[in-house]
FILO-368580 format. One record per atom (N, C-alpha, C, O): residue number from 0; residue in three letters; atom name; x negated, y, z negated. Coordinates in nm, 4 decimals, always signed. Layout:
BEGIN
- NUM	ala	CA	X	Y	Z
...
***
This chain:
BEGIN
- 0	met	N	+0.3617	+2.4237	+0.3251
- 0	met	CA	+0.2702	+2.3388	+0.2523
- 0	met	C	+0.1440	+2.3209	+0.3365
- 0	met	O	+0.1509	+2.3131	+0.4591
- 1	ala	N	+0.0305	+2.3146	+0.2706
- 1	ala	CA	-0.0973	+2.3006	+0.3393
- 1	ala	C	-0.1176	+2.1585	+0.3888
- 1	ala	O	-0.0566	+2.0640	+0.3388
- 2	arg	N	-0.2042	+2.1455	+0.4876
- 2	arg	CA	-0.2406	+2.0123	+0.5365
- 2	arg	C	-0.3207	+1.9403	+0.4293
- 2	arg	O	-0.3923	+2.0021	+0.3506
- 3	leu	N	-0.3071	+1.8092	+0.4280
- 3	leu	CA	-0.3726	+1.7288	+0.3255
- 3	leu	C	-0.4891	+1.6522	+0.3865
- 3	leu	O	-0.4756	+1.5925	+0.4933
- 4	his	N	-0.6018	+1.6538	+0.3199
- 4	his	CA	-0.7206	+1.5807	+0.3608
- 4	his	C	-0.7332	+1.4577	+0.2721
- 4	his	O	-0.6940	+1.4619	+0.1555
- 5	gly	N	-0.7867	+1.3491	+0.3247
- 5	gly	CA	-0.8025	+1.2280	+0.2458
- 5	gly	C	-0.8798	+1.2501	+0.1173
- 5	gly	O	-0.8582	+1.1799	+0.0185
- 6	lys	N	-0.9702	+1.3478	+0.1182
- 6	lys	CA	-1.0487	+1.3767	-0.0014
- 6	lys	C	-0.9659	+1.4469	-0.1085
- 6	lys	O	-1.0113	+1.4631	-0.2217
- 7	asp	N	-0.8438	+1.4889	-0.0726
- 7	asp	CA	-0.7566	+1.5561	-0.1685
- 7	asp	C	-0.6832	+1.4577	-0.2594
- 7	asp	O	-0.6134	+1.4996	-0.3518
- 8	val	N	-0.6977	+1.3284	-0.2347
- 8	val	CA	-0.6333	+1.2289	-0.3208
- 8	val	C	-0.7002	+1.2372	-0.4578
- 8	val	O	-0.8209	+1.2165	-0.4706
- 9	ala	N	-0.6207	+1.2675	-0.5593
- 9	ala	CA	-0.6740	+1.2872	-0.6940
- 9	ala	C	-0.6726	+1.1595	-0.7761
- 9	ala	O	-0.7597	+1.1383	-0.8605
- 10	thr	N	-0.5733	+1.0741	-0.7513
- 10	thr	CA	-0.5571	+0.9519	-0.8294
- 10	thr	C	-0.5048	+0.8417	-0.7386
- 10	thr	O	-0.4187	+0.8659	-0.6541
- 11	leu	N	-0.5568	+0.7202	-0.7561
- 11	leu	CA	-0.5038	+0.6014	-0.6898
- 11	leu	C	-0.5204	+0.4882	-0.7892
- 11	leu	O	-0.6319	+0.4441	-0.8169
- 12	thr	N	-0.4082	+0.4413	-0.8429
- 12	thr	CA	-0.4134	+0.3353	-0.9442
- 12	thr	C	-0.3238	+0.2193	-0.9044
- 12	thr	O	-0.2239	+0.2370	-0.8347
- 13	leu	N	-0.3611	+0.1002	-0.9501
- 13	leu	CA	-0.2798	-0.0194	-0.9330
- 13	leu	C	-0.2705	-0.0860	-1.0681
- 13	leu	O	-0.3717	-0.1247	-1.1266
- 14	ala	N	-0.1486	-0.0992	-1.1178
- 14	ala	CA	-0.1248	-0.1608	-1.2491
- 14	ala	C	-0.2089	-0.0956	-1.3576
- 14	ala	O	-0.2585	-0.1630	-1.4479
- 15	gly	N	-0.2247	+0.0370	-1.3481
- 15	gly	CA	-0.2950	+0.1122	-1.4516
- 15	gly	C	-0.4443	+0.1279	-1.4341
- 15	gly	O	-0.5052	+0.2087	-1.5042
- 16	gln	N	-0.5062	+0.0537	-1.3430
- 16	gln	CA	-0.6515	+0.0667	-1.3230
- 16	gln	C	-0.6788	+0.1546	-1.2014
- 16	gln	O	-0.6183	+0.1364	-1.0957
- 17	thr	N	-0.7700	+0.2495	-1.2172
- 17	thr	CA	-0.8034	+0.3390	-1.1075
- 17	thr	C	-0.8878	+0.2657	-1.0033
- 17	thr	O	-0.9825	+0.1945	-1.0366
- 18	leu	N	-0.8511	+0.2848	-0.8767
- 18	leu	CA	-0.9224	+0.2221	-0.7660
- 18	leu	C	-0.9737	+0.3261	-0.6667
- 18	leu	O	-1.0239	+0.2909	-0.5600
- 19	leu	N	-0.9612	+0.4532	-0.7015
- 19	leu	CA	-0.9959	+0.5603	-0.6092
- 19	leu	C	-1.1428	+0.5581	-0.5683
- 19	leu	O	-1.1737	+0.5759	-0.4504
- 20	ala	N	-1.2335	+0.5369	-0.6626
- 20	ala	CA	-1.3772	+0.5428	-0.6325
- 20	ala	C	-1.4192	+0.4374	-0.5307
- 20	ala	O	-1.5125	+0.4606	-0.4538
- 21	asp	N	-1.3528	+0.3225	-0.5283
- 21	asp	CA	-1.3885	+0.2147	-0.4355
- 21	asp	C	-1.3019	+0.2126	-0.3098
- 21	asp	O	-1.3262	+0.1314	-0.2205
- 22	thr	N	-1.2015	+0.2997	-0.3006
- 22	thr	CA	-1.1099	+0.2995	-0.1867
- 22	thr	C	-1.1740	+0.3594	-0.0625
- 22	thr	O	-1.2318	+0.4680	-0.0666
- 23	ile	N	-1.1626	+0.2864	+0.0483
- 23	ile	CA	-1.2055	+0.3369	+0.1792
- 23	ile	C	-1.0845	+0.3934	+0.2519
- 23	ile	O	-1.0895	+0.5043	+0.3051
- 24	ser	N	-0.9745	+0.3161	+0.2542
- 24	ser	CA	-0.8515	+0.3624	+0.3181
- 24	ser	C	-0.7327	+0.2849	+0.2615
- 24	ser	O	-0.7465	+0.1740	+0.2100
- 25	ile	N	-0.6161	+0.3472	+0.2730
- 25	ile	CA	-0.4915	+0.2802	+0.2345
- 25	ile	C	-0.3856	+0.3261	+0.3330
- 25	ile	O	-0.3778	+0.4442	+0.3670
- 26	glu	N	-0.3039	+0.2317	+0.3788
- 26	glu	CA	-0.1993	+0.2648	+0.4744
- 26	glu	C	-0.0650	+0.2212	+0.4184
- 26	glu	O	-0.0400	+0.1025	+0.3977
- 27	ile	N	+0.0215	+0.3202	+0.3941
- 27	ile	CA	+0.1540	+0.2963	+0.3378
- 27	ile	C	+0.2562	+0.3434	+0.4405
- 27	ile	O	+0.2579	+0.4611	+0.4762
- 28	asn	N	+0.3406	+0.2538	+0.4879
- 28	asn	CA	+0.4431	+0.2875	+0.5859
- 28	asn	C	+0.5802	+0.2627	+0.5261
- 28	asn	O	+0.6108	+0.1526	+0.4803
- 29	ile	N	+0.6626	+0.3674	+0.5272
- 29	ile	CA	+0.7986	+0.3582	+0.4751
- 29	ile	C	+0.8936	+0.3931	+0.5892
- 29	ile	O	+0.8719	+0.4909	+0.6608
- 30	gly	N	+0.9974	+0.3142	+0.6058
- 30	gly	CA	+1.0906	+0.3379	+0.7153
- 30	gly	C	+1.2303	+0.2941	+0.6788
- 30	gly	O	+1.2617	+0.2721	+0.5618
- 31	ala	N	+1.3142	+0.2817	+0.7807
- 31	ala	CA	+1.4524	+0.2386	+0.7604
- 31	ala	C	+1.4926	+0.1444	+0.8722
- 31	ala	O	+1.4504	+0.1606	+0.9867
- 32	asp	N	+1.5744	+0.0459	+0.8383
- 32	asp	CA	+1.6312	-0.0432	+0.9392
- 32	asp	C	+1.7428	+0.0296	+1.0123
- 32	asp	O	+1.8000	+0.1257	+0.9609
- 33	val	N	+1.7727	-0.0162	+1.1307
- 33	val	CA	+1.8883	+0.0334	+1.2051
- 33	val	C	+1.9793	-0.0860	+1.2303
- 33	val	O	+1.9393	-0.1842	+1.2928
- 34	his	N	+2.1024	-0.0761	+1.1805
- 34	his	CA	+2.1999	-0.1840	+1.1997
- 34	his	C	+2.2657	-0.1677	+1.3363
- 34	his	O	+2.3154	-0.0602	+1.3700
- 35	asp	N	+2.2653	-0.2740	+1.4133
- 35	asp	CA	+2.3260	-0.2719	+1.5462
- 35	asp	C	+2.4781	-0.2763	+1.5326
- 35	asp	O	+2.5332	-0.3695	+1.4740
- 36	thr	N	+2.5451	-0.1751	+1.5870
- 36	thr	CA	+2.6918	-0.1697	+1.5814
- 36	thr	C	+2.7531	-0.1723	+1.7212
- 36	thr	O	+2.8676	-0.1317	+1.7409
- 37	thr	N	+2.6750	-0.2208	+1.8179
- 37	thr	CA	+2.7212	-0.2262	+1.9568
- 37	thr	C	+2.8419	-0.3191	+1.9694
- 37	thr	O	+2.8451	-0.4273	+1.9109
- 38	thr	N	+2.9398	-0.2751	+2.0458
- 38	thr	CA	+3.0589	-0.3560	+2.0735
- 38	thr	C	+3.0405	-0.4247	+2.2084
- 38	thr	O	+2.9867	-0.3655	+2.3020
- 39	met	N	+3.0847	-0.5478	+2.2178
- 39	met	CA	+3.0760	-0.6201	+2.3455
- 39	met	C	+3.1386	-0.5361	+2.4563
- 39	met	O	+3.2483	-0.4826	+2.4404
- 40	gly	N	+3.0687	-0.5252	+2.5675
- 40	gly	CA	+3.1186	-0.4492	+2.6812
- 40	gly	C	+3.0657	-0.3071	+2.6867
- 40	gly	O	+3.0811	-0.2404	+2.7890
- 41	asp	N	+3.0028	-0.2579	+2.5780
- 41	asp	CA	+2.9446	-0.1236	+2.5799
- 41	asp	C	+2.8264	-0.1199	+2.6764
- 41	asp	O	+2.7592	-0.2210	+2.6967
- 42	asp	N	+2.8015	-0.0040	+2.7353
- 42	asp	CA	+2.6880	+0.0136	+2.8258
- 42	asp	C	+2.5604	+0.0516	+2.7509
- 42	asp	O	+2.4504	+0.0320	+2.8025
- 43	trp	N	+2.5739	+0.1046	+2.6322
- 43	trp	CA	+2.4584	+0.1500	+2.5539
- 43	trp	C	+2.4589	+0.0827	+2.4170
- 43	trp	O	+2.5646	+0.0539	+2.3609
- 44	lys	N	+2.3409	+0.0585	+2.3652
- 44	lys	CA	+2.3317	+0.0081	+2.2284
- 44	lys	C	+2.3737	+0.1178	+2.1337
- 44	lys	O	+2.3473	+0.2357	+2.1576
- 45	glu	N	+2.4395	+0.0786	+2.0256
- 45	glu	CA	+2.4787	+0.1735	+1.9226
- 45	glu	C	+2.4250	+0.1233	+1.7893
- 45	glu	O	+2.4076	+0.0030	+1.7702
- 46	gly	N	+2.3991	+0.2148	+1.6979
- 46	gly	CA	+2.3464	+0.1761	+1.5684
- 46	gly	C	+2.3815	+0.2760	+1.4616
- 46	gly	O	+2.4302	+0.3856	+1.4895
- 47	thr	N	+2.3560	+0.2366	+1.3387
- 47	thr	CA	+2.3776	+0.3241	+1.2243
- 47	thr	C	+2.2615	+0.3031	+1.1270
- 47	thr	O	+2.1982	+0.1975	+1.1259
- 48	ala	N	+2.2350	+0.4035	+1.0467
- 48	ala	CA	+2.1236	+0.3963	+0.9522
- 48	ala	C	+2.1415	+0.2794	+0.8567
- 48	ala	O	+2.2524	+0.2479	+0.8135
- 49	gly	N	+2.0299	+0.2164	+0.8252
- 49	gly	CA	+2.0343	+0.0997	+0.7381
- 49	gly	C	+1.9530	+0.1195	+0.6121
- 49	gly	O	+1.9329	+0.2318	+0.5657
- 50	leu	N	+1.9074	+0.0100	+0.5585
- 50	leu	CA	+1.8322	+0.0123	+0.4337
- 50	leu	C	+1.6916	+0.0659	+0.4532
- 50	leu	O	+1.6276	+0.0398	+0.5551
- 51	lys	N	+1.6444	+0.1405	+0.3556
- 51	lys	CA	+1.5066	+0.1881	+0.3564
- 51	lys	C	+1.4165	+0.0776	+0.3028
- 51	lys	O	+1.4602	-0.0084	+0.2263
- 52	gly	N	+1.2938	+0.0812	+0.3431
- 52	gly	CA	+1.1990	-0.0186	+0.2961
- 52	gly	C	+1.0604	+0.0125	+0.3498
- 52	gly	O	+1.0366	+0.1188	+0.4072
- 53	gly	N	+0.9712	-0.0804	+0.3304
- 53	gly	CA	+0.8362	-0.0585	+0.3780
- 53	gly	C	+0.7735	-0.1869	+0.4265
- 53	gly	O	+0.8171	-0.2969	+0.3925
- 54	thr	N	+0.6705	-0.1702	+0.5064
- 54	thr	CA	+0.5952	-0.2852	+0.5535
- 54	thr	C	+0.4859	-0.3146	+0.4519
- 54	thr	O	+0.4767	-0.2486	+0.3484
- 55	asp	N	+0.4042	-0.4128	+0.4818
- 55	asp	CA	+0.2911	-0.4422	+0.3940
- 55	asp	C	+0.2005	-0.3203	+0.3848
- 55	asp	O	+0.1858	-0.2450	+0.4810
- 56	ile	N	+0.1410	-0.3022	+0.2694
- 56	ile	CA	+0.0461	-0.1932	+0.2469
- 56	ile	C	-0.0934	-0.2531	+0.2557
- 56	ile	O	-0.1247	-0.3496	+0.1859
- 57	ser	N	-0.1768	-0.1962	+0.3414
- 57	ser	CA	-0.3136	-0.2435	+0.3588
- 57	ser	C	-0.4085	-0.1489	+0.2854
- 57	ser	O	-0.4074	-0.0282	+0.3099
- 58	his	N	-0.4901	-0.2033	+0.1961
- 58	his	CA	-0.5783	-0.1234	+0.1112
- 58	his	C	-0.7213	-0.1754	+0.1248
- 58	his	O	-0.7530	-0.2834	+0.0750
- 59	glu	N	-0.8067	-0.1000	+0.1914
- 59	glu	CA	-0.9455	-0.1404	+0.2124
- 59	glu	C	-1.0333	-0.0753	+0.1064
- 59	glu	O	-1.0264	+0.0456	+0.0839
- 60	met	N	-1.1168	-0.1577	+0.0409
- 60	met	CA	-1.2009	-0.1096	-0.0691
- 60	met	C	-1.3427	-0.1659	-0.0585
- 60	met	O	-1.3666	-0.2679	+0.0062
- 61	phe	N	-1.4351	-0.0967	-0.1237
- 61	phe	CA	-1.5695	-0.1503	-0.1373
- 61	phe	C	-1.5659	-0.2645	-0.2372
- 61	phe	O	-1.4953	-0.2578	-0.3378
- 62	tyr	N	-1.6420	-0.3687	-0.2094
- 62	tyr	CA	-1.6484	-0.4877	-0.2937
- 62	tyr	C	-1.7375	-0.4591	-0.4143
- 62	tyr	O	-1.8527	-0.4186	-0.3988
- 63	asp	N	-1.6847	-0.4799	-0.5322
- 63	asp	CA	-1.7608	-0.4670	-0.6572
- 63	asp	C	-1.7525	-0.6025	-0.7251
- 63	asp	O	-1.6444	-0.6465	-0.7641
- 64	asp	N	-1.8675	-0.6690	-0.7392
- 64	asp	CA	-1.8665	-0.8069	-0.7887
- 64	asp	C	-1.8861	-0.8206	-0.9392
- 64	asp	O	-1.9165	-0.9298	-0.9872
- 65	thr	N	-1.8695	-0.7120	-1.0150
- 65	thr	CA	-1.8788	-0.7225	-1.1604
- 65	thr	C	-1.7784	-0.8276	-1.2071
- 65	thr	O	-1.6619	-0.8253	-1.1674
- 66	ala	N	-1.8242	-0.9187	-1.2908
- 66	ala	CA	-1.7497	-1.0403	-1.3252
- 66	ala	C	-1.6007	-1.0203	-1.3555
- 66	ala	O	-1.5173	-1.0841	-1.2913
- 67	thr	N	-1.5657	-0.9360	-1.4486
- 67	thr	CA	-1.4241	-0.9248	-1.4869
- 67	thr	C	-1.3640	-0.7876	-1.4597
- 67	thr	O	-1.2420	-0.7752	-1.4483
- 68	thr	N	-1.4466	-0.6851	-1.4491
- 68	thr	CA	-1.3932	-0.5496	-1.4334
- 68	thr	C	-1.4121	-0.4934	-1.2938
- 68	thr	O	-1.3626	-0.3843	-1.2653
- 69	gly	N	-1.4822	-0.5638	-1.2056
- 69	gly	CA	-1.5034	-0.5149	-1.0695
- 69	gly	C	-1.3740	-0.5121	-0.9907
- 69	gly	O	-1.2778	-0.5817	-1.0232
- 70	thr	N	-1.3736	-0.4306	-0.8870
- 70	thr	CA	-1.2544	-0.4144	-0.8047
- 70	thr	C	-1.2055	-0.5479	-0.7495
- 70	thr	O	-1.0860	-0.5770	-0.7542
- 71	trp	N	-1.2971	-0.6289	-0.6974
- 71	trp	CA	-1.2596	-0.7588	-0.6400
- 71	trp	C	-1.1921	-0.8462	-0.7451
- 71	trp	O	-1.0828	-0.8978	-0.7219
- 72	ala	N	-1.2557	-0.8628	-0.8591
- 72	ala	CA	-1.2019	-0.9508	-0.9636
- 72	ala	C	-1.0664	-0.9004	-1.0121
- 72	ala	O	-0.9749	-0.9797	-1.0341
- 73	tyr	N	-1.0531	-0.7696	-1.0288
- 73	tyr	CA	-0.9282	-0.7128	-1.0786
- 73	tyr	C	-0.8131	-0.7370	-0.9813
- 73	tyr	O	-0.7088	-0.7898	-1.0198
- 74	val	N	-0.8323	-0.6981	-0.8550
- 74	val	CA	-0.7238	-0.7106	-0.7570
- 74	val	C	-0.6943	-0.8573	-0.7269
- 74	val	O	-0.5777	-0.8958	-0.7175
- 75	ala	N	-0.7976	-0.9395	-0.7117
- 75	ala	CA	-0.7769	-1.0824	-0.6851
- 75	ala	C	-0.7010	-1.1478	-0.8007
- 75	ala	O	-0.6241	-1.2413	-0.7787
- 76	gly	N	-0.7214	-1.1004	-0.9213
- 76	gly	CA	-0.6510	-1.1539	-1.0377
- 76	gly	C	-0.5028	-1.1208	-1.0388
- 76	gly	O	-0.4262	-1.1829	-1.1125
- 77	leu	N	-0.4612	-1.0237	-0.9583
- 77	leu	CA	-0.3199	-0.9850	-0.9510
- 77	leu	C	-0.2432	-1.0573	-0.8410
- 77	leu	O	-0.1210	-1.0443	-0.8334
- 78	val	N	-0.3116	-1.1334	-0.7555
- 78	val	CA	-0.2458	-1.2000	-0.6429
- 78	val	C	-0.1338	-1.2907	-0.6936
- 78	val	O	-0.1546	-1.3767	-0.7793
- 79	gly	N	-0.0145	-1.2690	-0.6382
- 79	gly	CA	+0.1000	-1.3524	-0.6722
- 79	gly	C	+0.1533	-1.3328	-0.8123
- 79	gly	O	+0.2390	-1.4089	-0.8572
- 80	gly	N	+0.1042	-1.2325	-0.8817
- 80	gly	CA	+0.1478	-1.2087	-1.0191
- 80	gly	C	+0.2711	-1.1213	-1.0268
- 80	gly	O	+0.3452	-1.1061	-0.9297
- 81	ala	N	+0.2910	-1.0652	-1.1421
- 81	ala	CA	+0.4074	-0.9806	-1.1677
- 81	ala	C	+0.3995	-0.8515	-1.0876
- 81	ala	O	+0.2940	-0.8161	-1.0351
- 82	ser	N	+0.5101	-0.7830	-1.0790
- 82	ser	CA	+0.5183	-0.6542	-1.0112
- 82	ser	C	+0.4235	-0.5540	-1.0749
- 82	ser	O	+0.4094	-0.5489	-1.1971
- 83	ser	N	+0.3590	-0.4750	-0.9910
- 83	ser	CA	+0.2678	-0.3706	-1.0367
- 83	ser	C	+0.3094	-0.2386	-0.9739
- 83	ser	O	+0.3770	-0.2370	-0.8710
- 84	ser	N	+0.2696	-0.1291	-1.0348
- 84	ser	CA	+0.2951	+0.0019	-0.9758
- 84	ser	C	+0.1698	+0.0503	-0.9052
- 84	ser	O	+0.0618	+0.0545	-0.9640
- 85	leu	N	+0.1852	+0.0871	-0.7781
- 85	leu	CA	+0.0793	+0.1513	-0.7016
- 85	leu	C	+0.1116	+0.2996	-0.7034
- 85	leu	O	+0.2185	+0.3405	-0.6582
- 86	ile	N	+0.0195	+0.3809	-0.7556
- 86	ile	CA	+0.0451	+0.5240	-0.7706
- 86	ile	C	-0.0637	+0.6019	-0.6971
- 86	ile	O	-0.1829	+0.5819	-0.7201
- 87	val	N	-0.0200	+0.6912	-0.6082
- 87	val	CA	-0.1118	+0.7775	-0.5341
- 87	val	C	-0.0715	+0.9221	-0.5619
- 87	val	O	+0.0430	+0.9610	-0.5390
- 88	val	N	-0.1672	+1.0017	-0.6116
- 88	val	CA	-0.1436	+1.1436	-0.6369
- 88	val	C	-0.2303	+1.2217	-0.5403
- 88	val	O	-0.3527	+1.2084	-0.5404
- 89	ala	N	-0.1657	+1.3042	-0.4568
- 89	ala	CA	-0.2387	+1.3838	-0.3584
- 89	ala	C	-0.1629	+1.5127	-0.3309
- 89	ala	O	-0.0412	+1.5117	-0.3124
- 90	gly	N	-0.2352	+1.6223	-0.3283
- 90	gly	CA	-0.1739	+1.7501	-0.2936
- 90	gly	C	-0.0590	+1.7899	-0.3829
- 90	gly	O	+0.0355	+1.8537	-0.3365
- 91	gly	N	-0.0644	+1.7541	-0.5102
- 91	gly	CA	+0.0410	+1.7918	-0.6033
- 91	gly	C	+0.1629	+1.7020	-0.5995
- 91	gly	O	+0.2579	+1.7252	-0.6741
- 92	arg	N	+0.1633	+1.6007	-0.5155
- 92	arg	CA	+0.2746	+1.5057	-0.5071
- 92	arg	C	+0.2306	+1.3696	-0.5583
- 92	arg	O	+0.1139	+1.3323	-0.5467
- 93	thr	N	+0.3240	+1.2969	-0.6142
- 93	thr	CA	+0.2967	+1.1620	-0.6643
- 93	thr	C	+0.3865	+1.0635	-0.5914
- 93	thr	O	+0.5083	+1.0805	-0.5868
- 94	leu	N	+0.3249	+0.9597	-0.5339
- 94	leu	CA	+0.3973	+0.8508	-0.4701
- 94	leu	C	+0.3822	+0.7282	-0.5583
- 94	leu	O	+0.2704	+0.6837	-0.5842
- 95	thr	N	+0.4931	+0.6735	-0.6045
- 95	thr	CA	+0.4919	+0.5533	-0.6881
- 95	thr	C	+0.5681	+0.4437	-0.6148
- 95	thr	O	+0.6838	+0.4617	-0.5768
- 96	val	N	+0.5016	+0.3296	-0.5953
- 96	val	CA	+0.5610	+0.2188	-0.5210
- 96	val	C	+0.5452	+0.0902	-0.6013
- 96	val	O	+0.4336	+0.0557	-0.6402
- 97	pro	N	+0.6561	+0.0176	-0.6273
- 97	pro	CA	+0.6434	-0.1133	-0.6918
- 97	pro	C	+0.5957	-0.2148	-0.5882
- 97	pro	O	+0.6520	-0.2236	-0.4791
- 98	val	N	+0.4921	-0.2913	-0.6223
- 98	val	CA	+0.4331	-0.3859	-0.5275
- 98	val	C	+0.3976	-0.5176	-0.5954
- 98	val	O	+0.3892	-0.5264	-0.7179
- 99	ile	N	+0.3772	-0.6183	-0.5134
- 99	ile	CA	+0.3150	-0.7436	-0.5548
- 99	ile	C	+0.1929	-0.7606	-0.4651
- 99	ile	O	+0.2016	-0.7389	-0.3442
- 100	val	N	+0.0801	-0.7988	-0.5224
- 100	val	CA	-0.0393	-0.8234	-0.4427
- 100	val	C	-0.0201	-0.9572	-0.3718
- 100	val	O	-0.0135	-1.0619	-0.4363
- 101	lys	N	-0.0111	-0.9533	-0.2374
- 101	lys	CA	+0.0136	-1.0734	-0.1577
- 101	lys	C	-0.1136	-1.1514	-0.1289
- 101	lys	O	-0.1154	-1.2741	-0.1395
- 102	glu	N	-0.2201	-1.0805	-0.0926
- 102	glu	CA	-0.3429	-1.1489	-0.0553
- 102	glu	C	-0.4619	-1.0556	-0.0642
- 102	glu	O	-0.4484	-0.9332	-0.0625
- 103	val	N	-0.5782	-1.1163	-0.0736
- 103	val	CA	-0.7035	-1.0414	-0.0757
- 103	val	C	-0.7974	-1.1112	+0.0215
- 103	val	O	-0.8217	-1.2312	+0.0097
- 104	gly	N	-0.8502	-1.0357	+0.1179
- 104	gly	CA	-0.9428	-1.0925	+0.2158
- 104	gly	C	-1.0821	-1.0363	+0.1945
- 104	gly	O	-1.0976	-0.9199	+0.1575
- 105	leu	N	-1.1835	-1.1186	+0.2177
- 105	leu	CA	-1.3219	-1.0767	+0.1973
- 105	leu	C	-1.4076	-1.1163	+0.3172
- 105	leu	O	-1.4827	-1.2136	+0.3100
- 106	pro	N	-1.3973	-1.0414	+0.4280
- 106	pro	CA	-1.4843	-1.0708	+0.5421
- 106	pro	C	-1.6241	-1.0143	+0.5148
- 106	pro	O	-1.6378	-0.9000	+0.4711
- 107	leu	N	-1.7263	-1.0939	+0.5404
- 107	leu	CA	-1.8633	-1.0490	+0.5164
- 107	leu	C	-1.9386	-1.0410	+0.6481
- 107	leu	O	-1.9401	-1.1363	+0.7259
- 108	thr	N	-2.0015	-0.9257	+0.6725
- 108	thr	CA	-2.0853	-0.9065	+0.7889
- 108	thr	C	-2.2257	-0.8806	+0.7388
- 108	thr	O	-2.2493	-0.7840	+0.6663
- 109	val	N	-2.3186	-0.9656	+0.7764
- 109	val	CA	-2.4567	-0.9515	+0.7311
- 109	val	C	-2.5101	-0.8153	+0.7740
- 109	val	O	-2.4941	-0.7746	+0.8890
- 110	gly	N	-2.5730	-0.7464	+0.6815
- 110	gly	CA	-2.6320	-0.6156	+0.7099
- 110	gly	C	-2.5391	-0.4987	+0.6833
- 110	gly	O	-2.5838	-0.3840	+0.6839
- 111	asp	N	-2.4096	-0.5246	+0.6596
- 111	asp	CA	-2.3148	-0.4169	+0.6316
- 111	asp	C	-2.2785	-0.4155	+0.4840
- 111	asp	O	-2.2926	-0.5159	+0.4142
- 112	met	N	-2.2319	-0.3013	+0.4380
- 112	met	CA	-2.1828	-0.2881	+0.3019
- 112	met	C	-2.0625	-0.3798	+0.2849
- 112	met	O	-1.9726	-0.3778	+0.3690
- 113	ala	N	-2.0579	-0.4595	+0.1795
- 113	ala	CA	-1.9461	-0.5521	+0.1568
- 113	ala	C	-1.8213	-0.4748	+0.1178
- 113	ala	O	-1.8253	-0.3883	+0.0303
- 114	lys	N	-1.7113	-0.5065	+0.1830
- 114	lys	CA	-1.5824	-0.4460	+0.1513
- 114	lys	C	-1.4761	-0.5524	+0.1662
- 114	lys	O	-1.4991	-0.6557	+0.2291
- 115	phe	N	-1.3600	-0.5278	+0.1086
- 115	phe	CA	-1.2503	-0.6236	+0.1185
- 115	phe	C	-1.1197	-0.5501	+0.1373
- 115	phe	O	-1.1111	-0.4295	+0.1142
- 116	thr	N	-1.0175	-0.6236	+0.1796
- 116	thr	CA	-0.8858	-0.5654	+0.2016
- 116	thr	C	-0.7831	-0.6406	+0.1180
- 116	thr	O	-0.7774	-0.7636	+0.1202
- 117	ala	N	-0.7032	-0.5661	+0.0453
- 117	ala	CA	-0.5918	-0.6218	-0.0312
- 117	ala	C	-0.4626	-0.5861	+0.0416
- 117	ala	O	-0.4501	-0.4768	+0.0968
- 118	thr	N	-0.3674	-0.6776	+0.0416
- 118	thr	CA	-0.2381	-0.6531	+0.1033
- 118	thr	C	-0.1313	-0.6590	-0.0048
- 118	thr	O	-0.1207	-0.7570	-0.0785
- 119	tyr	N	-0.0520	-0.5520	-0.0129
- 119	tyr	CA	+0.0550	-0.5434	-0.1111
- 119	tyr	C	+0.1887	-0.5483	-0.0382
- 119	tyr	O	+0.1998	-0.4968	+0.0731
- 120	gln	N	+0.2899	-0.6090	-0.0986
- 120	gln	CA	+0.4248	-0.6102	-0.0470
- 120	gln	C	+0.5095	-0.5165	-0.1317
- 120	gln	O	+0.5165	-0.5317	-0.2537
- 121	met	N	+0.5749	-0.4183	-0.0664
- 121	met	CA	+0.6668	-0.3313	-0.1395
- 121	met	C	+0.7855	-0.4135	-0.1828
- 121	met	O	+0.8401	-0.4905	-0.1037
- 122	ile	N	+0.8274	-0.3980	-0.3104
- 122	ile	CA	+0.9401	-0.4770	-0.3605
- 122	ile	C	+1.0502	-0.3896	-0.4215
- 122	ile	O	+1.1373	-0.4388	-0.4932
- 123	gly	N	+1.0451	-0.2608	-0.3923
- 123	gly	CA	+1.1474	-0.1721	-0.4463
- 123	gly	C	+1.1354	-0.0340	-0.3854
- 123	gly	O	+1.0565	-0.0117	-0.2935
- 124	ala	N	+1.2133	+0.0570	-0.4366
- 124	ala	CA	+1.2170	+0.1925	-0.3820
- 124	ala	C	+1.0902	+0.2703	-0.4151
- 124	ala	O	+1.0423	+0.2678	-0.5285
- 125	ala	N	+1.0372	+0.3388	-0.3158
- 125	ala	CA	+0.9239	+0.4283	-0.3371
- 125	ala	C	+0.9787	+0.5604	-0.3887
- 125	ala	O	+1.0830	+0.6076	-0.3433
- 126	ala	N	+0.9077	+0.6195	-0.4841
- 126	ala	CA	+0.9494	+0.7475	-0.5406
- 126	ala	C	+0.8447	+0.8512	-0.5111
- 126	ala	O	+0.7266	+0.8307	-0.5391
- 127	ile	N	+0.8870	+0.9638	-0.4544
- 127	ile	CA	+0.7953	+1.0754	-0.4272
- 127	ile	C	+0.8410	+1.1927	-0.5127
- 127	ile	O	+0.9540	+1.2402	-0.5008
- 128	thr	N	+0.7507	+1.2385	-0.5993
- 128	thr	CA	+0.7845	+1.3513	-0.6871
- 128	thr	C	+0.6827	+1.4608	-0.6741
- 128	thr	O	+0.6943	+1.5640	-0.7402
***
């Protein structure tokens, strides 16, 4: 399989709305817990594979202040709401992750392009097809 460039992302949607044009970066980390199975008196820690899951997803976007349809208004309106699907299509693969929007931050630096960061919490299994 060929290496993937960030510009190869074809689709990035949250709850059906495309966010690709305003996306600067997105970081999705998926991992697994390790259950400690060490017995008292052992010299080495022992473990076994545990549940899969993910950490918070950080999504940095350009700020669009259009009243109801801008990126800021749309994502901020999802904070604490129902589960949404985050879908990323890149290099012929589709990653679908059920998420809840946990928070939206808007740091402003005078003289710089306004951007904001949304944080999503994974709430179910990620599917890669």
